[in-house]
C-alpha positions in Angstrom: 0.0 0.0 0.0 1.2 3.5 -0.9 1.9 6.0 1.9 0.6 9.5 1.1 2.8 11.7 3.2 6.0 11.0 5.1 8.6 13.2 6.6 11.6 13.1 4.3 14.0 15.0 6.5 14.9 12.1 8.8 16.9 10.2 6.2 20.5 10.2 7.3 23.1 8.2 5.4 26.8 8.3 5.1 28.3 9.8 1.9 28.1 7.7 -1.3 30.5 8.3 -4.1 27.9 8.2 -7.0 26.0 11.5 -7.0 23.6 10.3 -9.7 21.6 7.8 -7.7 18.8 8.3 -5.2 19.3 4.9 -3.7 20.8 4.3 -0.2 23.3 1.7 -1.4 25.5 2.6 1.5 22.9 0.8 3.7 21.5 -1.9 1.4 23.0 -3.7 -1.5 21.2 -5.6 -4.3 22.7 -9.0 -4.8 20.2 -10.6 -7.2 17.7 -9.2 -9.7 15.0 -11.3 -11.4 12.9 -9.6 -14.0 9.6 -11.1 -14.9 8.2 -9.0 -17.8 5.8 -9.3 -20.7 6.7 -7.2 -23.7 3.5 -5.5 -25.0 4.0 -4.2 -28.5 0.5 -2.8 -28.8 0.7 -0.7 -25.6 4.5 -0.2 -26.0 5.3 -1.1 -22.5 6.9 -3.8 -20.3 4.8 -5.0 -17.3 5.3 -7.6 -14.7 7.3 -8.0 -11.5 10.9 -7.5 -10.5 12.3 -9.6 -7.6 15.2 -8.1 -5.7 17.4 -9.9 -3.1 18.8 -7.1 -0.9 21.4 -7.4 1.8 21.7 -5.0 4.7 25.1 -3.5 5.1 24.0 -0.9 7.8 25.6 -1.1 11.2 22.6 0.7 12.7 19.7 -1.4 11.3 18.2 0.9 8.6 14.4 1.0 8.3 14.0 2.4 4.8 15.1 1.1 1.4 15.4 3.7 -1.3 15.5 2.6 -4.9 15.8 4.6 -8.1 12.8 5.0 -10.4 11.9 7.3 -13.2 8.4 7.7 -14.7 7.4 4.2 -13.5 4.0 2.9 -12.5 4.6 1.1 -9.2 1.6 -1.1 -8.4 2.6 -3.2 -5.4 5.5 -3.9 -3.1 5.8 -7.2 -1.3 8.4 -8.1 1.3 8.6 -11.6 2.8 5.2 -12.4 1.2 3.5 -9.5 2.9 2.4 -6.1 1.4 4.8 -3.4 2.4 4.3 0.4 3.0 5.9 2.5 0.2 5.8 5.9 -1.4 7.4 7.7 -4.3 9.3 10.8 -3.2 9.0 14.1 -5.2 10.9 14.0 -8.4 14.5 15.2 -8.4 15.3 15.6 -12.0 17.2 14.3 -13.9 17.4 11.5 -11.5 13.7 10.6 -11.2 11.8 9.8 -8.0 13.1 7.7 -5.1 10.9 4.7 -4.2 10.9 4.5 -0.4 10.1 1.1 1.0 9.5 1.3 4.8 10.3 -1.6 7.0 8.6 -2.3 10.3 11.9 -2.9 12.1 15.5 -2.2 11.4 17.4 -4.8 9.4 20.5 -6.2 11.1 23.7 -6.2 9.1 24.1 -9.0 6.5 20.5 -10.0 6.8 18.8 -10.7 3.4 15.4 -9.3 2.3 13.4 -10.5 -0.7 11.5 -7.6 -2.2 9.0 -8.0 -5.1 7.7 -5.0 -6.9 4.8 -5.1 -9.5 5.6 -2.5 -12.1 4.7 -1.2 -15.6 6.7 1.1 -17.8 5.1 4.3 -19.2 5.4 6.3 -22.4 8.0 8.4 -20.7 10.4 5.5 -20.3 13.7 6.7 -21.5 15.4 3.2 -21.7 13.1 1.6 -24.3 12.8 2.3 -28.0 9.8 1.0 -29.9 10.0 0.7 -33.7 7.0 0.3 -36.1 7.3 -2.4 -38.7 8.1 0.3 -41.3 11.2 1.2 -39.4 12.7 -2.3 -39.7 14.4 -3.7 -42.8 11.7 -6.0 -43.9 8.7 -4.0 -42.7 6.9 -7.0 -41.3 7.0 -6.8 -37.5 7.6 -4.2 -34.7 10.8 -4.1 -32.8 11.9 -3.1 -29.3 15.3 -2.6 -27.7 16.6 -1.1 -24.5 19.5 1.3 -23.8 20.0 1.7 -20.1 23.3 3.6 -20.0 23.9 5.8 -18.1 20.9 6.0 -15.7 17.9 4.8 -17.6 17.4 1.3 -16.1 15.4 3.1 -13.4 12.7 3.8 -16.0 12.2 0.0 -16.5 12.3 -1.3 -13.0 13.2 0.0 -9.5 16.9 -0.6 -8.8 20.0 0.8 -7.3 20.9 2.5 -10.6 24.6 3.0 -10.1 27.8 1.2 -11.4 28.8 0.9 -7.8 26.2 -1.9 -7.3 26.4 -5.2 -9.2 24.1 -8.2 -9.0 23.5 -11.5 -10.7 20.4 -11.4 -13.0 17.7 -13.7 -14.3 15.5 -12.7 -17.2 12.0 -14.2 -17.7 10.6 -12.3 -20.7 7.4 -13.1 -22.5 6.9 -11.9 -26.0 5.2 -12.6 -29.3 8.6 -12.3 -31.1 12.0 -13.7 -30.4 13.9 -12.1 -27.4 17.5 -11.5 -26.7 18.9 -10.4 -23.3 22.2 -9.8 -21.6 22.4 -13.3 -20.1 23.0 -16.8 -21.4 19.8 -18.3 -22.9 18.3 -21.0 -20.8 15.3 -21.9 -23.0 12.0 -21.0 -24.6 8.9 -22.5 -23.2 5.3 -22.0 -22.1 3.8 -20.9 -25.4 0.4 -19.3 -24.9 -2.2 -18.6 -27.7 -4.1 -15.3 -27.8 -7.6 -14.5 -28.9 -8.9 -12.5 -31.9 -6.1 -13.8 -34.2 -3.4 -12.0 -32.2 0.0 -13.8 -32.3 0.7 -16.1 -29.3 3.5 -15.5 -26.8 6.4 -17.6 -25.5 8.6 -17.2 -22.4 12.2 -16.6 -23.1 14.6 -17.1 -20.2 18.2 -16.1 -19.6 20.6 -16.1 -16.7 23.6 -13.9 -15.9 25.8 -15.4 -13.2 28.5 -12.7 -13.5 27.3 -9.7 -11.3 26.5 -6.7 -13.5 25.3 -3.1 -12.8 21.8 -2.1 -13.8 22.9 -0.1 -16.8 24.0 -3.4 -18.4 20.4 -4.8 -18.3 19.6 -5.3 -21.9 16.7 -6.7 -23.8 15.6 -6.7 -27.5 12.6 -8.3 -29.2 11.7 -8.5 -32.8 12.0 -10.4 -36.1 15.4 -11.8 -35.1 17.4 -14.6 -36.8 20.7 -16.0 -35.5 23.8 -17.6 -37.1 27.0 -18.9 -35.7 30.1 -16.8 -36.2 32.5 -18.8 -34.1 32.9 -21.6 -31.5 31.4 -19.3 -28.8 29.8 -16.6 -30.8 26.5 -15.9 -32.5 25.3 -13.0 -34.6 21.6 -12.0 -34.4 19.8 -9.6 -36.8 16.9 -9.4 -39.3 16.4 -12.5 -41.5 17.3 -10.6 -44.6 20.6 -9.4 -43.1 21.8 -12.5 -41.4 23.9 -13.9 -44.1 25.7 -10.6 -44.7 26.3 -10.0 -41.0 27.6 -13.6 -40.7 30.0 -13.1 -43.6 31.2 -9.7 -42.1 31.9 -11.1 -38.6 32.8 -14.8 -38.7 36.4 -14.3 -40.0 37.7 -12.2 -37.1 35.5 -12.6 -34.0 37.2 -15.6 -32.4 40.6 -14.3 -33.3 39.8 -11.0 -31.6 38.5 -12.8 -28.5 41.7 -14.9 -28.3 43.9 -11.9 -28.7 42.1 -10.1 -25.9 42.5 -13.1 -23.7 46.2 -13.0 -24.1 46.3 -9.3 -23.0 43.9 -9.6 -20.0 42.6 -13.1 -19.0 40.2 -15.7 -20.2 36.8 -14.4 -21.4 34.4 -14.6 -18.4 31.0 -14.3 -20.1 31.1 -17.8 -21.8 29.6 -16.5 -25.0 30.4 -13.4 -27.1 27.5 -12.6 -29.4 26.6 -9.6 -31.5 23.1 -8.2 -32.0 23.0 -6.0 -35.1 20.1 -3.6 -34.5 18.0 -1.7 -37.0 19.8 1.4 -38.4 17.8 3.7 -36.1 19.8 2.7 -33.0 21.3 6.0 -31.9 24.6 4.8 -30.6 27.6 3.1 -32.3 27.3 0.2 -30.0 26.7 -0.9 -26.5 29.0 -3.5 -24.9 26.3 -5.5 -23.0 27.3 -8.8 -21.5 26.8 -11.8 -23.8 25.2 -9.7 -26.5 27.0 -6.6 -27.8 24.5 -4.2 -29.3 25.8 -2.9 -32.7 24.4 -0.9 -35.6 24.8 -1.8 -39.2 27.3 1.1 -39.3 30.0 -0.7 -37.4 29.9 -3.9 -39.4 36.0 4.9 -22.0 39.6 4.8 -21.7 40.2 1.0 -21.1 37.7 0.1 -23.7 39.4 2.1 -26.4 42.9 1.2 -25.2 42.2 -2.5 -25.3 40.5 -2.3 -28.7 43.6 -0.7 -30.1 45.9 -3.2 -28.4 43.9 -5.9 -30.1 44.2 -4.1 -33.4 48.0 -3.8 -32.9 48.3 -7.5 -32.2 46.2 -8.5 -35.2 47.3 -5.9 -37.8 50.4 -4.1 -36.4 51.4 -1.2 -34.3 51.0 1.3 -37.1 47.3 0.5 -37.3 46.9 1.1 -33.6 48.6 4.6 -33.8 46.5 5.3 -36.9 43.3 4.6 -35.0 44.6 6.8 -32.2 45.2 9.7 -34.6 41.5 9.3 -35.7 40.6 9.3 -32.0 42.6 12.4 -31.4 40.6 14.2 -34.1 37.4 13.1 -32.4 38.7 14.3 -29.1 39.7 17.7 -30.5 36.2 18.1 -32.0 34.5 17.2 -28.7 36.7 19.6 -26.7 36.0 22.4 -29.1 32.3 21.7 -28.8 32.3 22.1 -25.0 35.1 24.6 -24.8 38.6 23.9 -23.4 37.7 25.1 -19.9 34.5 23.1 -19.6 34.0 20.6 -16.7 33.0 17.9 -19.2 36.5 18.0 -20.8 38.1 16.7 -17.7 39.1 13.0 -17.4 37.4 12.9 -14.0 34.2 14.8 -14.1 32.1 16.2 -11.2 28.6 15.0 -12.1 26.9 16.1 -8.9 23.6 17.7 -9.8 24.2 17.1 -13.5 22.6 14.7 -16.0 25.2 12.2 -17.1 23.7 12.3 -20.6 24.7 15.9 -20.9 28.4 14.9 -20.4 28.2 12.1 -23.0 31.0 12.4 -25.5 34.2 10.7 -26.8 36.3 12.6 -24.2 36.4 9.9 -21.5 37.2 7.3 -24.1 39.9 9.2 -26.0 41.4 11.2 -23.1 41.3 7.9 -21.0 43.1 6.1 -23.9 45.7 8.9 -24.1 46.4 8.6 -20.4 46.8 4.8 -20.5 48.9 5.0 -23.7 51.1 7.5 -21.8 51.4 5.1 -18.8 52.3 2.3 -21.2 55.2 4.3 -22.6 56.2 5.6 -19.2 56.3 2.1 -17.6 57.4 0.2 -20.7 55.1 -2.2 -22.5 56.6 -5.5 -21.1 56.1 -4.4 -17.5 52.8 -2.7 -18.3 51.4 -5.8 -19.9 52.0 -7.7 -16.6 50.0 -5.0 -14.7 46.9 -5.3 -17.0 45.7 -8.8 -15.9 46.6 -7.9 -12.3 44.4 -4.8 -12.5 41.4 -6.6 -14.1 41.7 -9.6 -11.7 41.9 -7.2 -8.7 38.7 -5.5 -9.7 36.8 -8.4 -11.2 33.1 -8.1 -10.5 33.8 -4.8 -8.6 33.5 -1.1 -9.2 36.3 1.4 -8.7 37.2 5.0 -9.1 40.2 6.8 -10.4 41.9 7.0 -7.0 41.7 3.3 -6.6 43.2 2.8 -10.0 46.1 5.1 -9.0 46.7 3.4 -5.7 46.6 -0.1 -7.3 49.1 0.9 -9.9 51.5 2.5 -7.4 51.2 -0.5 -5.1 51.9 -2.9 -7.9 55.1 -1.2 -9.0 56.3 -0.2 -5.4 59.2 -2.7 -5.5 60.4 -1.4 -8.9 62.5 1.6 -8.0 62.7 3.1 -11.5 59.0 2.7 -12.4 57.8 3.7 -9.0 59.8 7.0 -9.2 58.4 7.8 -12.6 54.8 7.2 -11.4 55.4 9.2 -8.3 56.6 12.1 -10.4 53.6 11.9 -12.8 51.3 14.9 -12.6 48.2 12.9 -11.6 46.3 16.1 -10.7 46.6 17.5 -14.2 45.8 14.2 -15.9 42.7 13.7 -13.8 41.3 17.1 -13.2 42.6 19.6 -15.8 40.1 20.5 -18.5 41.0 20.6 -22.2 43.7 18.8 -24.1 46.0 16.2 -22.6 49.7 16.1 -23.8 49.6 14.7 -27.3 51.5 11.5 -27.8 54.1 11.0 -30.4 52.1 8.7 -32.7 53.4 6.9 -35.7 52.0 9.0 -38.6 53.0 6.8 -41.5 49.5 5.7 -42.4 48.0 9.2 -42.0 50.7 11.1 -43.9 49.5 9.7 -47.2 46.0 10.9 -46.4 47.1 14.4 -45.6 49.3 14.4 -48.7 46.4 13.5 -51.0 44.1 16.1 -49.3 46.8 18.7 -49.9 46.8 17.9 -53.6 43.0 18.4 -53.8 43.4 21.7 -51.9 46.0 22.9 -54.5 44.3 21.3 -57.4 43.3 24.5 -59.3 46.9 25.7 -59.2 48.9 22.5 -59.5 47.1 20.7 -62.3 46.6 17.6 -60.1 44.6 14.9 -61.9 42.9 12.6 -59.4 42.7 8.9 -60.3 40.9 5.9 -58.8 44.2 4.3 -57.8 44.9 7.3 -55.5 43.0 5.4 -52.7 42.9 1.9 -54.2 45.2 0.4 -51.5 43.8 2.4 -48.6 41.7 1.1 -45.7 38.3 2.7 -45.1 39.7 4.6 -42.1 42.3 6.2 -44.3 39.6 7.5 -46.6 37.8 8.8 -43.6 40.9 10.7 -42.5 41.3 12.1 -46.0 37.7 13.3 -46.1 37.9 14.9 -42.7 41.0 16.8 -43.8 39.0 18.0 -46.8 36.2 19.2 -44.5 38.7 21.5 -42.8 39.9 23.3 -45.9 39.8 27.1 -45.4 38.3 27.4 -48.8 35.7 24.7 -49.5 35.9 22.6 -52.6 34.0 23.7 -55.6 30.8 21.8 -56.5 32.5 20.2 -59.6 35.4 19.0 -57.5 33.0 17.5 -54.9 31.2 15.6 -57.6 34.4 14.6 -59.3 35.8 13.3 -56.0 32.6 11.3 -55.4 32.7 9.8 -58.9 36.4 9.0 -59.3 36.7 7.4 -55.8 33.2 5.9 -56.1 32.2 7.4 -52.7 28.5 7.7 -53.7 28.4 4.0 -54.4 29.7 3.1 -50.9 27.6 1.2 -48.4 29.9 2.3 -45.6 28.0 4.9 -43.6 31.3 6.2 -42.1 32.5 7.1 -45.6 29.1 8.4 -46.9 28.5 10.7 -44.0 32.0 12.3 -44.4 31.6 12.7 -48.1 28.1 14.2 -47.7 29.5 16.6 -45.1 32.1 17.7 -47.7 29.3 18.3 -50.2 27.1 20.2 -47.7 30.0 22.5 -46.8 30.4 23.2 -50.5 26.6 23.7 -50.9 26.5 21.0 -53.5 22.8 20.4 -54.2 23.5 16.9 -55.5 24.2 15.6 -52.0 21.0 17.0 -50.5 18.6 14.2 -51.4 21.0 11.3 -50.5 21.8 13.1 -47.2 18.1 13.2 -46.4 17.7 9.6 -47.3 20.7 8.6 -45.1 19.2 10.6 -42.1 15.9 8.7 -42.7 17.6 5.4 -42.4 20.3 5.8 -39.8 19.8 7.0 -36.2 23.3 6.9 -34.9 24.1 10.3 -33.3 27.7 10.2 -34.6 26.3 10.7 -38.1 23.0 12.5 -37.5 24.5 15.4 -35.5 27.2 16.6 -38.0 24.8 16.2 -41.0 
């Protein structure tokens, strides 16, 4: 039963380090989350029950549990099989409303509570996107997918919506269409027919035994087909795209996993799968457990650093530095967007009272990569490579902050006099808290120099008599063409319309199916006000939702 009015001034808790949660995770910790939901495509909602197993960590026997919610319909709260008193506190945007569950007595430290909450999402849910059949590739069925990062899980179910809390998960999801979730599939059962010719539903179940934070809760449902792309990997996408996606991914997926295992440790999620979402997915990807969400366009510091280490191991160091140069360009654009003195250009950001979405950019990824790259060079790669698995093992299934990373690094190398001295002399304060640009590394520029050289020829074309040919870029990677086009975008004097069209024709850019290339080429044309790119640009924006492409165009 809901409680109409309660004194909210009596809540006293010790300081928590995540300012973007309303939960009292310093007094209670979620250890298990079971979601029992039906996916309703007609009403565009999820409804059902979430079961939370919560452990008291309070020394004083706290009597209130506070959970994060946002625009949720809370229907009932049950604790130990009995209705519980609860209320929603006034909204505190952008963090939503705290769900306060009142307990009759204080809960001793380490005692477990089983809390069940009946819930239904609303049309203001920020974590779910519902697509009409026309927005999918074959136009036959609707589609739904979630995106809970950074603090949107609270709009699906009450939770401690912070990366500081991790729990194991079970997913029991009923739908009329195939379902994928961020756990290992445990079966499909209990098919139920519907009346009036409506499609029946089945119960899709998944289990995640590795504790994860709430923002890694992921679910998708639609006309989804699957195919094997390796001994422990599957790709899932629309039936019409499945063969193409399989061809794109099966050659390298297992090799990349094995390379990552050599750098860190054995892959812990059992399966590495890829869900290729419809083109309207607004992000480049989301590294959810078991199923990485990706867009058709692909086919924070450690993330990018390890991606590039894998790239170096598979293709060579020059490719890693080339990717880093592309990243530096993205970092520069993001810093210019915010302004060099802006809080959001720091590596360690103060998000107190701020919406984490407002801070979203490539800065933590690329500035974080630059810092780790600097540490690798400072320590020396052989010694650094021994620290990497130690670091990930130390914090396996845990959360940490920058100070804990620093202390772990210093402690690991404490017995190495030379490295320890170098780390002690490092300006940690500036790396962590100074806004703007970090020191630029001395990258290997061999792969980028040819791109800049060709761009220079185009810039001087009217004076030099340069005659472009298709073989100018015949041996280039797609990323080299991207760097070339981005350099052209920065010309002080834009290309003339005829040169834009000539470039597109000679290099067959208009024929490309690579959205990375198309978007850069269309940007060149838009800067030059070439009317011939207007219609294809509109068409691209109608098909692709990824913010990386939509915003610049």
